[in-house]
C-alpha positions as CSV (number, residue, x, y, z in Angstrom):
1,M,-5.3,95.7,146.4
2,V,-1.8,96.4,147.5
3,D,-1.1,99.7,149.2
4,E,0.7,101.9,146.6
5,T,1.8,104.0,150.0
6,A,3.6,100.5,150.9
7,Q,5.2,100.3,147.6
8,Q,6.3,103.7,147.4
9,S,8.4,103.3,150.8
10,P,11.8,103.6,150.8
11,A,13.7,100.4,151.8
12,P,15.2,100.3,155.5
13,V,18.9,101.3,155.7
14,Q,21.2,98.6,157.2
15,V,22.4,100.7,160.4
16,S,26.3,99.7,161.2
17,A,27.0,98.4,164.6
18,H,29.4,101.3,165.5
19,E,26.4,103.8,164.7
20,Q,23.9,101.7,166.8
21,M,26.4,101.8,169.5
22,R,26.8,105.7,169.2
23,Q,23.1,106.1,169.3
24,L,22.6,104.2,172.5
25,G,25.4,106.0,173.7
26,Q,23.6,109.4,172.6
27,Q,20.5,108.0,174.4
28,V,22.6,107.4,177.9
29,N,23.6,110.7,177.6
30,D,20.3,112.1,177.2
31,M,18.7,110.1,179.9
32,I,21.4,111.1,182.4
33,E,20.6,115.3,181.2
34,L,17.0,113.8,182.1
35,L,17.2,112.5,185.4
36,R,19.5,115.8,186.1
37,A,16.7,118.0,185.3
38,Q,14.3,115.6,187.3
39,Q,16.5,115.7,190.5
40,E,16.6,119.8,190.3
41,M,12.8,119.8,190.2
42,L,12.4,117.4,193.1
43,R,14.9,119.2,195.1
44,Q,12.6,122.3,195.1
45,Y,9.8,120.2,196.8
46,G,12.5,119.2,199.3
47,T,12.9,115.7,197.9
48,N,15.6,114.1,195.9
49,L,16.2,111.0,193.9
50,P,18.6,107.9,195.1
51,S,22.7,108.6,193.5
52,T,22.6,105.4,192.4
53,S,20.4,105.8,189.6
54,I,22.7,108.4,187.8
55,D,25.9,106.7,188.7
56,A,24.3,103.4,187.2
57,L,23.5,105.5,184.1
58,R,26.8,106.6,184.2
59,R,28.7,103.2,184.4
60,A,26.2,101.8,181.6
61,R,27.5,104.7,179.5
62,A,31.1,104.0,180.2
63,R,30.3,100.5,179.0
64,V,28.8,101.6,175.7
65,E,31.9,103.9,174.9
66,A,33.9,100.9,175.8
67,L,31.8,98.4,173.6
68,N,31.8,101.2,170.7
69,T,35.6,101.4,170.6
70,Q,35.7,97.4,170.7
71,V,33.2,97.2,167.9
72,I,35.2,99.8,165.9
73,S,38.4,98.2,166.7
74,L,37.0,94.7,165.7
75,H,35.3,96.0,162.7
76,G,38.8,97.3,161.6
77,E,40.3,93.6,162.1
78,L,37.2,92.4,160.0
79,H,37.9,94.7,157.4
80,Q,41.9,93.7,157.4
81,L,40.8,90.0,157.4
82,R,38.3,90.4,154.7
83,G,41.1,92.2,152.5
84,L,43.9,89.9,153.5
85,A,41.3,86.8,152.0
86,E,40.8,88.7,149.1
87,T,44.5,89.2,148.7
88,T,45.6,85.8,149.1
89,A,42.8,84.8,146.8
90,L,44.1,87.1,144.0
91,I,47.6,86.4,144.6
92,N,47.3,82.7,144.3
93,S,45.3,83.3,141.3
94,S,48.3,84.6,139.5
95,L,51.3,82.7,138.2
96,D,53.7,85.6,137.4
97,T,56.3,86.1,139.8
98,S,56.3,89.8,139.5
99,D,52.4,90.3,139.6
100,V,52.5,88.4,142.9
101,L,55.5,90.6,144.2
102,N,53.9,93.4,143.6
103,Q,50.3,92.2,144.9
104,V,52.1,91.5,147.9
105,I,53.7,94.5,148.9
106,D,51.0,96.6,147.8
107,K,48.6,95.0,150.4
108,V,51.2,94.5,153.1
109,V,51.5,98.5,153.0
110,Q,47.6,98.9,152.7
111,L,46.8,96.3,155.6
112,T,49.6,98.1,158.0
113,G,49.5,101.5,157.1
114,A,53.2,101.3,156.8
115,E,55.1,104.1,155.5
116,R,57.1,101.6,153.5
117,G,57.1,98.1,152.5
118,Y,59.4,96.0,151.0
119,V,59.9,92.1,149.7
120,V,63.3,90.5,150.0
121,L,63.9,87.1,148.3
122,R,66.6,84.7,148.9
123,N,68.5,84.0,145.2
124,E,67.5,80.1,144.6
125,D,71.2,80.0,143.0
126,T,73.3,81.8,145.5
127,G,71.0,81.8,148.4
128,V,71.9,85.8,148.9
129,L,68.8,87.7,149.5
130,E,67.9,90.3,147.1
131,F,65.6,93.4,147.2
132,R,62.6,92.0,144.5
133,V,60.1,95.1,145.1
134,V,59.8,98.1,147.3
135,R,56.7,100.8,148.1
136,G,56.3,103.8,149.4
137,L,52.2,104.6,150.9
138,D,51.7,106.1,147.8
139,Q,54.0,105.0,145.2
140,P,57.5,103.2,144.4
141,L,60.2,104.8,146.2
142,S,63.1,106.7,144.8
143,E,66.4,105.4,145.3
144,D,67.4,108.6,148.3
145,E,64.1,106.9,149.9
146,F,65.1,103.6,149.9
147,I,65.9,102.7,153.5
148,I,65.6,99.7,155.5
149,S,67.1,97.8,158.3
150,N,69.5,95.1,156.9
151,T,69.9,94.1,160.8
152,I,66.4,93.0,161.4
153,V,66.1,91.5,158.0
154,E,68.8,89.1,158.4
155,R,67.9,88.2,161.8
156,V,64.1,87.0,160.3
157,A,65.7,85.5,157.5
158,S,68.0,83.7,159.5
159,T,65.8,82.9,162.6
160,G,62.4,82.6,160.6
161,E,60.9,84.2,163.1
162,P,59.0,87.3,163.2
163,V,60.4,91.2,164.5
164,L,57.9,93.7,166.1
165,T,59.5,97.1,167.7
166,H,57.2,99.6,168.6
167,N,60.2,102.3,168.7
168,A,63.4,100.9,167.3
169,L,65.1,104.2,168.3
170,S,64.4,103.1,172.3
171,D,64.7,99.6,171.8
172,P,67.7,98.1,173.2
173,L,68.2,95.6,170.7
174,Y,68.4,97.9,167.8
175,Q,68.8,101.7,169.3
176,S,73.1,101.1,168.4
177,Q,72.2,100.0,164.7
178,Q,73.4,103.1,162.4
179,S,70.7,102.3,159.9
180,I,67.7,102.5,162.7
181,V,69.6,105.9,164.4
182,G,70.8,107.6,161.0
183,F,67.1,107.3,159.5
184,A,65.1,107.4,162.7
185,L,63.3,104.3,161.8
186,R,60.9,104.0,164.5
187,S,57.7,101.0,164.0
188,I,59.2,98.3,162.4
189,L,57.3,94.7,161.3
190,A,59.1,91.7,159.6
191,V,58.3,88.6,158.8
192,P,59.3,85.3,156.9
193,L,58.0,84.0,153.9
194,M,58.4,80.2,154.2
195,V,57.7,77.3,152.6
196,S,58.1,74.0,153.9
197,G,59.8,75.1,156.9
198,A,62.4,77.1,154.2
199,V,62.8,80.7,154.6
200,I,62.5,82.1,150.8
201,G,62.5,85.9,151.7
202,V,61.6,88.3,154.0
203,V,58.3,91.0,154.4
204,Y,59.3,94.5,155.9
205,C,57.3,97.5,156.6
206,D,58.6,100.6,158.8
207,N,57.5,104.2,159.9
208,R,59.6,107.0,161.0
209,I,56.9,108.9,161.7
210,R,54.6,107.1,164.2
211,A,56.3,104.8,166.9
212,G,53.6,101.7,168.0
213,L,52.0,102.5,164.4
214,F,52.2,98.0,164.3
215,K,50.9,95.9,167.4
216,D,50.7,92.0,168.1
217,H,47.2,92.0,165.7
218,E,49.4,93.4,162.4
219,M,51.9,91.3,163.5
220,K,49.9,87.7,163.7
221,L,48.0,89.4,160.5
222,L,51.2,90.0,158.4
223,N,52.4,86.4,159.4
224,A,49.6,84.9,158.2
225,F,49.3,86.9,155.3
226,A,52.9,86.2,154.7
227,N,52.6,82.4,154.8
228,Q,49.8,82.8,152.0
229,A,52.2,84.8,149.8
230,A,55.2,82.8,150.4
231,V,53.2,79.7,148.6
232,A,52.3,82.0,145.9
233,I,55.6,83.2,145.5
234,Q,56.9,79.8,145.5
235,N,54.4,78.7,142.9
236,A,54.9,81.4,140.6
237,R,58.7,81.2,140.8
238,L,58.4,77.7,140.1
239,F,56.0,78.3,137.3
240,T,58.5,80.8,136.0
241,S,61.0,78.6,135.9
242,L,58.8,75.4,134.4
243,R,58.0,78.1,131.8
244,A,61.5,78.7,131.0
245,R,62.4,75.3,131.0
246,L,59.5,74.2,128.4
247,A,61.0,77.3,126.5
248,E,64.4,75.8,126.5
249,I,63.1,72.3,126.0
250,S,61.1,73.9,123.2
251,D,63.8,75.3,121.3
252,I,66.1,72.5,121.8
253,R,63.6,70.5,120.7
254,T,63.0,72.7,117.5
255,L,66.7,72.7,117.0
256,M,66.7,68.7,117.3
257,D,63.5,68.4,114.6
258,N,65.7,70.7,112.2
259,V,68.7,68.6,112.3
260,F,66.6,65.6,112.5
261,T,65.3,66.8,109.4
262,S,68.3,67.9,107.6
263,I,70.1,64.6,108.3
264,I,70.8,63.0,104.8
265,S,71.0,59.3,106.6
266,G,67.7,57.7,107.0
267,I,66.8,57.7,110.6
268,I,64.1,55.1,112.2
269,T,63.4,54.5,115.8
270,L,61.5,51.9,117.1
271,D,60.4,50.7,120.1
272,S,60.1,47.5,122.3
273,D,57.4,46.1,119.8
274,N,59.4,47.5,116.7
275,V,56.7,50.3,116.2
276,V,57.9,53.2,114.5
277,T,58.4,56.0,116.4
278,A,60.7,58.3,114.5
279,Y,61.0,58.7,110.7
280,N,62.8,61.8,109.5
281,A,62.6,63.1,105.6
282,A,65.6,60.8,104.8
283,A,64.1,58.2,105.7
284,E,61.2,58.5,103.8
285,A,63.2,59.3,100.2
286,I,65.2,56.5,100.8
287,T,62.4,53.9,101.4
288,G,59.7,55.6,99.3
289,V,57.2,55.0,102.3
290,P,56.1,58.2,103.8
291,A,56.0,59.2,107.4
292,A,52.2,59.3,107.8
293,N,52.4,55.5,106.7
294,A,55.1,54.5,109.2
295,L,54.5,56.1,112.2
296,G,52.7,54.0,115.0
297,R,53.4,50.9,112.4
298,R,55.3,47.9,113.0
299,L,58.5,47.9,110.9
300,P,57.8,44.7,108.8
301,E,54.3,46.0,108.3
302,V,56.0,49.7,106.8
303,L,59.0,47.5,105.0
304,P,57.8,44.0,104.4
305,H,60.5,43.2,102.0
306,L,63.4,43.2,104.5
307,N,65.1,39.8,104.4
308,D,65.8,37.4,107.7
309,E,69.2,38.5,108.0
310,F,68.1,42.1,108.9
311,K,65.1,40.6,111.3
312,Q,68.0,38.8,113.1
313,A,70.0,41.9,113.1
314,L,67.0,43.9,114.5
315,F,66.5,41.1,117.3
316,Q,70.6,41.6,118.1
317,A,70.6,45.1,118.2
318,R,68.5,45.0,121.5
319,E,71.6,44.5,123.0
320,A,74.8,45.7,121.0
321,P,75.3,47.5,117.8
322,V,74.6,46.0,114.4
323,E,76.0,46.9,111.1
324,L,75.3,45.5,107.7
325,D,74.7,45.4,104.2
326,V,70.8,44.9,102.8
327,V,70.3,44.1,99.4
328,L,66.8,44.3,98.3
329,E,65.4,42.7,95.1
330,A,61.8,43.8,95.3
331,P,60.1,45.9,94.3
332,V,63.0,47.7,92.6
333,W,67.1,46.6,93.7
334,R,68.1,48.5,96.3
335,Y,71.8,48.3,98.2
336,W,71.4,49.6,101.7
337,H,73.8,50.1,104.6
338,V,72.3,49.9,107.6
339,K,73.7,50.3,111.6
340,L,71.4,49.6,114.6
341,N,71.9,50.7,117.8
342,P,70.4,49.7,121.3
343,L,67.8,53.0,122.7
344,L,69.0,52.8,126.1
345,N,66.7,54.4,129.2
346,A,68.4,56.2,132.3
347,A,68.7,52.4,133.8
348,G,70.8,51.7,130.7
349,H,67.9,48.9,129.9
350,S,66.9,48.6,125.8
351,E,63.4,50.3,125.3
352,G,64.2,50.1,121.4
353,V,66.3,50.5,118.8
354,A,67.5,53.3,116.3
355,I,68.3,52.7,112.5
356,V,70.6,54.5,110.5
357,L,69.8,53.9,106.8
358,D,72.5,55.2,104.0
359,D,71.1,54.5,100.6
360,L,74.3,53.4,98.6
361,T,72.2,51.7,95.5
362,S,73.6,54.8,93.1
363,D,77.4,54.2,94.4
364,K,77.0,50.6,94.0
365,Q,75.7,51.0,90.3
366,H,78.3,53.2,89.7
367,E,81.2,51.3,90.9
368,A,79.6,48.5,88.8
369,Q,79.7,50.3,85.6
370,L,83.1,51.5,86.6
371,N,84.3,47.8,87.1
372,A,82.8,46.9,83.8
373,A,84.2,49.9,81.8
374,M,87.8,49.3,83.6
375,R,87.8,46.1,81.3
376,Y,88.7,48.2,78.7
377,M,90.6,50.8,80.4
378,P,94.6,50.7,81.9
379,V,94.4,49.4,85.5
380,A,96.6,52.1,86.4
381,L,93.9,54.6,85.5
382,E,92.1,53.8,88.8
383,S,94.6,55.9,90.5
384,M,93.0,58.6,89.0
385,R,90.4,58.8,91.6
386,A,92.8,60.3,93.9
387,I,94.8,62.7,91.7
388,D,94.2,66.5,90.9
389,I,92.6,66.4,87.6
390,T,93.8,69.5,86.8
391,T,97.6,67.9,86.5
392,L,95.8,65.8,83.7
393,A,95.8,68.9,81.7
394,G,99.3,68.3,80.1
395,Q,102.5,67.7,81.6
396,E,105.8,67.6,79.9
397,R,108.3,65.3,82.0
398,E,110.7,62.5,81.4
399,I,109.6,59.0,81.1
400,S,110.1,55.4,80.4
401,V,107.8,53.4,77.5
402,V,107.5,49.9,76.6
403,C,106.6,49.3,73.0
404,A,105.3,45.9,72.0
405,D,104.1,44.1,68.9
406,V,103.4,40.4,68.5
407,R,104.9,39.0,65.4
408,G,103.8,36.8,63.0
409,F,100.5,37.4,64.1
410,S,99.1,39.0,60.6
411,S,100.0,35.5,59.0
412,F,99.1,33.4,61.9
413,S,95.1,35.3,61.7
414,E,94.6,34.6,58.1
415,G,94.3,30.6,58.7
416,V,91.9,31.0,61.8
417,E,88.3,31.7,62.6
418,P,87.9,35.2,64.1
419,E,86.7,34.0,67.3
420,A,89.9,31.7,67.5
421,C,92.1,34.8,66.6
422,M,90.7,37.2,69.1
423,Q,90.7,34.8,72.0
424,V,94.6,34.0,71.0
425,I,95.5,37.6,70.6
426,N,93.8,38.3,74.1
427,Q,95.9,36.1,75.6
428,Y,99.3,37.7,74.4
429,L,97.8,40.9,75.3
430,S,96.6,40.4,78.5
431,R,100.1,38.7,79.6
432,A,101.8,41.8,78.6
433,S,99.2,44.3,80.4
434,D,99.9,42.3,83.3
435,S,103.7,42.6,83.5
436,I,103.1,46.1,82.7
437,E,101.1,46.7,85.8
438,L,103.1,44.4,87.8
439,F,105.8,46.9,88.0
440,E,103.2,49.8,88.1
441,G,103.0,50.6,84.7
442,V,100.6,52.8,82.7
443,V,98.8,50.4,79.9
444,D,98.8,53.5,77.7
445,K,96.8,51.9,74.9
446,Y,95.9,48.4,72.7
447,M,96.8,49.0,69.0
448,G,96.1,45.8,66.8
449,D,98.3,43.0,68.1
450,A,100.4,45.9,69.9
451,V,100.4,47.2,73.6
452,T,102.3,50.4,74.8
453,G,103.1,51.0,78.6
454,L,104.3,54.1,80.4
455,F,106.2,54.5,83.5
456,N,106.6,57.8,85.5
457,T,103.7,59.6,84.3
458,Q,101.3,61.7,86.8
459,L,99.2,58.8,87.2
460,N,102.3,57.0,88.3
461,P,105.4,58.8,89.4
462,Q,108.8,57.1,89.9
463,R,112.3,57.6,90.2
464,D,113.5,54.1,88.9
465,H,111.2,54.3,85.8
466,A,113.6,52.9,83.6
467,L,114.5,50.0,85.7
468,R,110.8,49.1,85.5
469,A,110.4,49.3,81.9
470,V,113.2,47.3,81.4
471,R,111.8,44.7,84.2
472,A,108.6,44.9,82.4
473,A,110.0,44.1,79.0
474,V,111.8,40.9,80.4
475,A,108.4,39.8,82.4
476,M,106.9,39.9,79.3
477,T,109.3,37.3,77.5
478,Y,108.8,35.1,80.7
479,D,104.8,35.3,80.4
480,V,105.1,34.2,76.7
481,A,107.5,31.3,77.5
482,E,105.1,30.3,80.2
483,L,102.0,30.7,77.4
484,H,103.7,28.6,75.1
485,S,104.2,25.5,77.4
486,Y,100.7,24.6,77.1
487,M,99.7,26.2,73.4
488,P,99.6,24.6,70.1
489,G,102.5,25.0,68.3
490,M,101.0,27.3,65.2
491,Q,99.6,29.5,68.5
492,K,103.1,30.3,69.7
493,L,103.8,33.8,68.8
494,F,106.9,35.8,70.1
495,Y,107.1,39.6,71.1
496,G,109.2,42.0,69.6
497,I,109.8,45.0,72.3
498,G,111.4,48.6,72.3
499,V,112.1,50.4,75.4
500,H,112.9,53.9,75.7
501,T,113.4,56.9,78.2
502,G,113.0,60.5,77.3
503,R,110.7,63.3,77.4
504,A,107.2,63.7,76.4
505,V,103.7,65.3,76.9
506,L,101.2,63.6,79.1
507,G,97.5,64.8,79.8
508,S,93.8,64.1,78.8
509,V,93.3,63.9,75.1
510,G,90.5,64.0,72.8
511,S,86.6,65.6,72.5
512,E,84.2,66.9,75.1
513,E,82.5,63.5,75.2
514,R,85.1,61.0,75.5
515,R,88.4,61.6,76.6
516,E,91.9,59.5,77.1
517,F,95.1,59.6,79.1
518,S,98.0,59.4,76.6
519,A,101.7,60.9,75.9
520,L,102.9,62.7,72.9
521,G,106.1,63.2,71.6
522,D,109.5,61.7,70.4
523,A,109.7,59.7,73.1
524,M,106.6,57.4,72.1
525,D,108.3,57.6,68.5
526,L,111.1,56.3,69.3
527,S,109.7,53.6,71.3
528,K,107.7,52.2,68.6
529,L,110.9,52.5,66.2
530,L,112.8,50.2,68.8
531,Q,110.2,47.6,68.9
532,E,110.2,48.0,64.8
533,N,114.1,47.1,65.0
534,A,113.7,43.8,67.5
535,L,113.2,40.4,65.9
536,R,110.8,37.9,67.7
537,G,111.7,37.7,71.1
538,E,114.1,40.5,71.6
539,I,114.1,43.5,73.6
540,M,115.7,46.7,72.4
541,V,116.9,49.4,74.5
542,S,117.8,53.3,73.5
543,Q,120.9,54.7,74.7
544,A,118.7,56.9,77.2
545,T,117.6,53.7,79.2
546,Y,120.9,51.8,78.4
547,E,123.1,54.5,80.4
548,Q,120.3,54.2,83.3
549,V,120.0,50.3,83.5
550,N,123.3,49.1,82.4
551,D,124.4,48.1,85.9
552,R,122.1,45.5,86.3
553,F,121.7,44.0,82.8
554,E,124.2,42.6,80.4
555,F,123.6,44.7,76.8
556,Q,125.2,44.1,72.9
557,A,125.4,47.2,71.2
558,L,123.8,47.2,67.3
559,T,123.8,49.4,64.7
560,P,119.5,49.9,64.2
561,R,118.6,47.5,61.0
562,N,115.8,50.3,59.8
563,P,116.6,53.8,61.7
564,K,114.3,55.5,59.4
565,G,116.1,58.5,58.0
566,R,116.8,59.4,62.1
567,A,120.6,60.6,62.4
568,D,119.9,60.5,66.3
569,F,119.5,56.9,66.2
570,A,122.8,55.3,65.7
571,V,123.0,52.6,68.3
572,M,120.5,50.2,70.0
573,Y,121.3,47.5,72.5
574,R,119.9,44.5,72.9
575,L,118.9,42.6,76.1
576,L,120.9,39.5,76.8
577,G,120.1,39.1,80.5
578,M,120.8,40.2,83.8
579,K,124.2,41.1,85.2
580,K,125.3,38.1,87.7
581,R,126.2,39.7,91.0
582,T,127.8,37.8,94.4
583,G,124.6,36.3,96.0
584,D,122.5,36.5,92.8
585,S,120.1,34.3,91.3
586,P,120.6,33.5,87.7
587,R,117.1,34.4,87.0
588,L,116.3,38.2,85.8
589,E,114.8,39.8,88.8
590,R,110.7,40.7,88.4
């Protein structure tokens, strides 16, 4: 059975070495006092103790006291070393520069007992020393208390050697320095912060009151601490820089992702094995393949319908840019414009291909439809693509009008099949249209076997429009003659042509669903009236047109055969030919 008394007895208390040495010293003192008392008693009996006994005890007491002082000193050093180890572990566990600097300066003040402590760091960009943290014994320093010997800081930073002065006021090296004398700085200790042999800063501490506060032990201790602190500070600075760089890269990546997403062209990047590494939203829309089904797969698997021409271009693009049009027939007809460029690394070597993809299917379909529609429209109307549409709302201007009608076509059409009839009339109308367009006129309209051409409209502004109109009329007669050279006799028909220059209103006419560009006004009526007065093969021009071109052509003035009651239509001019001048060809100008 266990003794209950033993269980209840308190645990032995560990006695410190300093306390043991104190107790031992007390015991020696007690022995000395006991020997003195015994010596007095022995003297009464005429005897005496050897003097060496008390002297030996006195020497033992002195040794105990010296040993006690040493134990106290070692205990303080041990406390400092433990604090150094704890703080080194602590500052190396943080990656925030401000936290590390604050921990460093707090421990410096604590380890050294300094009145003030400072950490000065070298600016990584400028190389200038900058104060980062300052601390008093109990709290941060105010601006008025901010005192430091710049001379010592600069010396430590330049030499990389620590500086210790027990009393700076009497130190020959520093007693002439204004900051030391003016602020009565006494104990000063400064050590470098070094990483890989380079000084990145200085740890500085001082005391204005106590001289000799810092000794070699504090200097070695602080120097060892500074070596660890410098690594921690550098690591924290590198981490801060890395974190800032990562944040910058993240922002750039976000921006690039947004740009990449917003690009209307399809963007596809491939590695050296043609595996898709990037695939934007536009590429998804153009190809119809989601990015999830494309990334990480080879391009021929993603787009199996690509033709051999594209595959060859993909091979060539690893060395130089390639541009081509790709037409896909399956699964649906598509028309793509593709640009391929090599992806180069820092050494200039190709590591893949970047593909820029534009879907022109709608444009090509629209162009095909427009081309088909233009067969039924005046060719000159193609210029509407480059003209401000507001100018087509209605504009009055001087124009020249050519009106041509096939003579005898009605009687001809009665004796032939409809298909043959249309074939013949289209040949004549085609010749008339070609002649008008040859001199940049606008084919206004076809009315059965008649065609009208306009010059100097908003679509084809011309200063010499009257001359162009007459030349177009002459060209029609030449083209008809050429046509007759191989046509059967019964199909040989002739134009009656009228040309007039005058004012007209030009613009877009029709309904909301269908509109046409045309001319309205007396100029149109008079050109038609001139055409009706022309016999087969004749070109009749009005007085206004005659006045603008009579220096280039020969005319014969005639009385209108059928003025239709118009008092202002008293004369018309039949074109005879071009005036012959020295060096001119006898043929009419085209």
